[in-house]
N, C-alpha and C positions, 0 to 999 in steps of 0.2 A: 187533146188527152195528154196526161202526164204520167211518168213512171211512178209506180207505187214505192219504189225503193229509193231512187236518187232524185226524183221529182224533175227529171229531164223531159222536155216536150217531145212527144212521140208523133212522127208524121202520120197523116191519115193513111189507113190501110196497112200500116206496119204492125206486126204482132210482137215485135221485140224492141226493147229500149236501145236506141243507137249508142247510148253511153255505157250502160252496164250489162246489156243483153238480157235484162229481165223480161220474161214472157208476159205479154199483156193478157189480161183476163178477157174471157168471152171473145175469143178470136172468131172471125166470121166464116172462114173456110177451113175445114179440117185438113184438107190435103196440103194447103199452104202451111198450115201450122205444123204438120208432121214433117214436111220437107225442111221447113225452117229449123225445127227442133233438131233434126239430124245434123244440119250444118252448124247450128249454134246451140250447143247443149246448155241446158238451164243452169246458170251459175248458183252456187250455194251462197245464200245471203248470210253474212256473219251476224250472229246475235250473241252478245256476251252472256255467259252463264251467270245465273243469279246465285248468290250465296244462300245456302240452305239455312233456314231459321229452325234451330232445334228448340223444341219446346221444353222448357225447364219448369217443373212444377213449382208452385209458390213456396212450398216447404223447403225444396232443394235450394231455391234462391236464398231464402232466409238463412238456411244452414251455411251456405257458402259465404254469405255476407258476414255472418257471425264468426266464422272461422277466420276470415280476413281481418275482422276487427280485433279478435283475440291475438292474432299474429302480430298486428300492428302495435297493440298495447304491450305485448311481451317485448317487442323490439324496443319500445320506449323505455320500459323498465330496465332493460339491459344497458341502454345508453345512459340512463340516469345513474345506475349503480357504478358504471365505469367512470362517469364524470365525477361522482363523489370520491371514488378511490384516487383519481388523479388529483382532485383538489386537496384531498387529505395529505397526499404525498408532498404536494407543493407547499402546503401550510406547514408540514413537519419540517421541511427543509428551511423554510423562511424563519420559523421559530427557532430552529437549531442555530441558524446564523445569528439571530438576535442574541440568544443565550451565549453563543461563542464570543460575539463581540462584547457582550456585557462582561463576561469573565475576563476577556483579554484586557479590558480597561480596569479590572479590579473594582467594578461597581458592586460592592458588597454592602450589606447592611448587617451590623452585628453590634451587640451590646453585652457588657459584662460588668461585674461588680469589683473584683479585685484587680487593682492596677498591676500588681506584681505578676499575677497569673497571665494577664494580657501581654506583659513584656516577655515572660517566659515562653509563651506560645507564638511569639513573633508578631503579635497584633499591635505593632507600635512603629511610628515613624519618628519617635523622639518625644511626642507629646505626653505619652503616659509616664515616661521616665521623668520628664520635667515636673509633672504633677506630683509624682511620688516624692521627689526630692523636696518640693515645696511643702508637701504634707508633713514630712519628717521634720523640716525646719520649724513649722508652726507648732508641732507637738512639743518640741523642745522649748519654744518660746512660751507656750501656755504653762508648761509644767515648771520650767526653771526660772523664768523671769517673772511670770505672774503668779506663780505658786498655786495653780489651779489643778483640780482633777480634770483629766483629759479623756475625750472619746472622739472617735473619727468615723466617718462614712465616706465611701468613694464609689465611683462608677465611671464607665467610659462607653463611647459610641463610635462606630466607624460607618460612614455612609458616603458613597460616591467619592472615595479617596480622601474624605475629610475626617480627621481624627479629633475627637472631643473628649475631654476628661473633666471630672467634677470631684472636688475635694471639699469636705465639710469637717471642720475641727471645732469641737465643743469644749468649753472650759467653764468650770463653776468654782466658786468659793462661798464663803459665808454671806457675802453681800450681793454679788452680781453673777449673772450668767452671760457668757460671751460666746458668739458663734462667728467663725470666719468661713465664708463660702466663696470658693475661687473656681472659676471656669477657665479651661484651657482649650485652645483651638490651634491646630497646625503649628505646634512647637512654640506657642506663645501663650502667656496669661491673657485672658480676654476680658473678664469681668469679675469684680469682687463685691461682696456684700458683707458688711460688718453689722452684727445685731447685738445690742446691749439691752439688758433688762434688769430691773432691781425694784425694791420697794422703797419708796421715799416717804419720809415723815411730813405729811401735808402736801399740797399741790405744788408742783414745781413753778407754777405761775407766781407764787407768793412766798415760797420757802427755799432754803438752800438745798443743794443737791447732796444726797447722802452717798457720795462717791469719794474714793481715795484719789486725790489729785495726782500723786506720783504714779499710781497704777494707770490712770487714764492717759497720762503723758506718754507712757511707754506704748500704749495701744495706738495713740495718735501717730507716734513716730514710726511704728512698725508698718502701719497701713496707710500712712500719708493722709490722715483725716483730721478733723477738728470736732471732737465730740462736744466740748463745752461751748464752742462757738455756734454749732448747729442748734443746740438746745436754747441758747440765748436768743438766737434769731427767730426761732419758730414757736417758742412757748407762748408768746403773746397772740399767736394765730390759732391756738387750739379752740375748737368749737365743739359743741355738744353733738355727739353722733346721732343721726336721725333714727337709728335702730336701737340705740341703748343710751338713755339719758344719764347713765352713770359713767359714761366714757366720753372723753374729749379727744378729738383727732385732728391732725393736719398732715397733708402730704403735698409734695411738690416733685414734679418730674421734668427734668431738663434733657438736653440732647445726650449727654454722656454721664449724667449722675442723677440720683434721686434721693429723697428723704421721706421717711414716714415716722411720725412721732405721735404717741398716744399715751394717755394716762387714764386709769380706771380707779374709781373709788373703792377702797376695800373696807377694812375694819380698823378701829382704833386710830382713826384719822390718817391711815396710811393709803398711799396711792401706788398702784402698780404702774411703773413707767416702762415703756417699750420704745426703743429707738433703732431704726434701721437706716444705714447709709450705704448706698450703692453707687458704683462708678465703673466706667469702662477703663481698662488698663491695657497696656501693650499697643501694638501697631495694627491690630485687626480692624 
């Protein structure tokens, strides 16, 4: 026989477990059992208490789960909003640093028309003043030396510490129209384009040029160009314009200079001649 509690083997005739003292069921003699019980009180057998299972109605469970879900969602929203605020502050600081750095390097973009106003406002590193002086010199040349009516246009740009100025001087008389366009960058002249137009009696491919040689020589000397030489070189290369069969054109573009020559048939056997000579100047 074995003990119901500790599974220890119980000797024959014994009514108690020799190991834990548990009383054996169905003892054969009441007197022996009573005597033994007096000497060996029945021990309490330890049994762990079970956790009580509380019944929660299904509705209560659903309500509790819903409340937990709402609370979790609310916390997520709060975290998301806080994250947005932090990111916004970091972005503001970052952009502020960029703007500050941009301004500290004078990386500005500005454009204006009047060179003198730009100079008066302090928007000049010397480039605008150089362009203005050049413009005044050209105005005197056009009016005093070439005896032309004169007009001008001008503008300037400032971008990333680079100063650019543009001067256009226009002159006309009874025969020709002349335009001198000069670009300036970083206190130096950069590029010039001299444009000449007039009406010629007959095509220049077969007829003399209706130009004052003394006047053209002055223009050549002032701008370091060769008008007669350019016409002589390119007039034989004139070809019919694909878009207008009454006009003949030729153009050539090199590394630092360019030429465009055209003639268009007018009336009374006159041709309108247009010549543009461009070249880079200065050290830019």
